[in-house]
N, C-alpha and C positions, 0 to 999 in steps of 0.2 A: 822421641829422644830418651833414652834411657837415663837413670839418674846417675848422675855425673859426678857423678861418679867420677865423673871423668875428669872429666876434664877437667874428668870425669871421671866429673864429675867429676866430678869434676866433679860439691860435690860443693859469706864475707865476713866481715868484721867483728861479727857479734859472738861467733861462736869460735870454730876449729882454726880458722885462718886468723881471726883477730887475735890469737894467742900465738899460732903456729906460721912456719915461713913456708911459703910454695915451694915445690919441688925445682929443681935446677933443670930437670929434662922433661920431655913431654911423656905423659902417661901413655900405658900401653893396654890395650883390652887383652881382657881373659875371660874362660869361660866361668862357670859357677865353681866356687873353691868349699870343700867340705874339709872339716877336721875336728878335732878335739880341742878344747880350750886348756891351755897349760898356765895361761896368767892373764888377768884382767887388770886394768889400769883406767881409771876414770877421770875424765876432764870435765867441763862444764855441761857441753852439749853432745859429746861424743864416749864412746867406748872403745879402748884398744884392746886388741886381744891377741896374745900369742898363741899360735894354732899348731898344731902336729897335723900335716897332713900327709898324704901319699907320697907326695916330693920331699918331705921334710919339714923343718918348723920355718914359720914366718908370723910376720906381725900383720895385723887388719885392723882398720877403722871402720867402725859403723854409728850410726845414730845412737844415741843413747838407749841401752838396753838392758833388762835384768838378767845378764848372762854370769854363768858361776864357772869357777874352775870344775873342770870334768864334763861339764855340757859338751853335746856334740852338735855343732852349727852348719848350716849351709849359708853361705853368701853369695849372692847374686849382682848383675851388674857390676862384675869387678873390674878395676882397672888398677894397673902397677905404676907407682909412682918411684922415682929414684931420687936418694939424696934429700929426704923429706926432713927438715927439720922442726920439732915439736917443740915449743918453747914451754909450753905448758908441764911437759914432762921432762924437758932438759935432756931432750936426747934426739940424735940424727939417726933416722933408720937409713941403712943403704937402700933397700926397699922395702915397700909396705903396700899392702892391699887396701883399697877403698872401695865400699860397697854397701848393699844392704842384706841384713839378715833376713833371709826366706820368710814370708808373711805367712797366712792362710791358704794362699793358692800355690804355696811351695813346701819345702820340706820345714816342719816345725823345729824349734829348737828343743832338744831331746835331754833330759838328763838321767844319765844310766844309773845312778844311785837312788833315785826315785822309781826308776823302773816304767817311766811313763812319759807321754811329752807334757812340756810346759806350755803354759799359754803364749801364743806369738808374742813378740813385743810389740807395744802400741807407742811406746814414749819416744818416736823419733821426732826430731826438730819438725816444726808445722810444716807438711806439704813435701817432705823431703821425698822424692822420686814417685810422687802420688799424683794422680790426676782424676779428674771429675768428668760428668758427662759432659760432651761438648754437642749435643744435638739440640736443636732450636735455639741457639744463642743469637739474640739480636740486641747489639748495644748502639746507641746514638753516637754518631761521629762527633769528637771533640770539636771544640768552637776554637777560632782563630785563623790568620793567615795560613799558618804553618801546619794546620790539623790535615790529617791523612788517615783513611781506613787501613785496615791490614792490606787487603788486595792492592790497595793504591802505593803502598811502600813496596811491594813487591814489583808490581807493573811498572812503575817509574824509578825504580831503584836506580838506574844509570844518572836520570835526572837529579834524584834527590843525594847521591852519594857525598857525604862529607857535609851534610846539612842537616840542621836541626829540624826535627818534626814531632808533632805531639798526636799521639793513637790514643784513642781510648778502648779499653776492651776488657774483657772478662779473664782472670788469671785461671787458665786451666792446668798448669803445671809450675810448681814452685820447688827449687832446689838451692837451699842456702851454702854459704860459705864455700865456693868453688872456685879457686884460683883467686881468693880476694874479694868475690862479687858474689850478690844473688843473682840465680837465674831464673826468668819467670817466663812463661808463654802465654802470650795474649790471642784472644780469638776476639771478633766483633761480629760474626756473621758473615762477613763479606769473603769472597773468594770459595775455593772448594777444595775437597781432598783430593780430587782428581788433578787439578792444575797446582796442586803444592803451593797455594798463594792464601790460605786462610789462617796460619799458625806463625805469630811472628815472635822470634826471639828477644828478649830484652835484658841486659843486664845492669845491674843496679846496687848501690849501696843500701837503699832503703827495702824494708821488708813487706810482704804483702802475704795475704791467706788466700787458699783455693777459694775460689768462688768471687772473690773481690772484684768489683768494678774499678777500675784506676785508669787514669791519665798518664801515660809515660812520655815524657818529653827528654829527647835525648838525640845523639846524632848517628845518622845512617852510616853504616859501614858495609862494605860489599867483601864477599869472597873470603871470609876468615874460616881459616882451617886451623883447628886447634889440637888436630893429630887423632890417632885411634879412630879414624872414619867420622869424627866429629866436625864436619864442614858445612857451612850457611853461607848461601848466596847473597842474603841480606839480613842484618839484625841491626837492632838499636843498642848502642853502648852507653855507660855511664849515666843513665836514665834517672831523670827526677820523677817522683810518683806521687800524684795527688789524687784523692777520691773523687 
């Protein structure tokens, strides 16, 4: 799952969406957007950029980054949101792009005045859109009557629908402040990539770091479609996280 951005990224209450109001319409996926920075506006954990692109001017929001007017940037994993109200800036954007500045594996931030590439930004919110090595993960199952492994949640999803479960796993992806929640992916070593039952999406108001081992206790929901191709056969929502 890409940085949602989305939903995308999508992409909770400690940073952007704590201060800003979620959009009134579903986000739309776009390709990479490139442009020249015309204006920079900073809030606590994010940087807003007014960009001049090949298709005209637009606003974008990315994780906090050392971007300056005149820089040429590439923004990946882009999602378009409509009628987004930024309480931090006291401004409503008819449309705005959300995504990540291209990092070491993409186009760097370029400063035309300096005539050279600047260092790729590293001050993104913890874990935003980043993943870790998922090989050789082995996490013991949570304790209690409602404890389930990741694979069990997938395999028994019809039976577990709208029920509270506890799943213990390793945080392999974390995306904060998306649609008023933090989004994390848990793996415990059960299931497989081939069966697509080894990576469980969890939403929570609590924070976590990549690599943390946590127990997520929340309600199982099925067949959630957030638009822009982000659909999940099963996920745990509004979970409480414990070490």
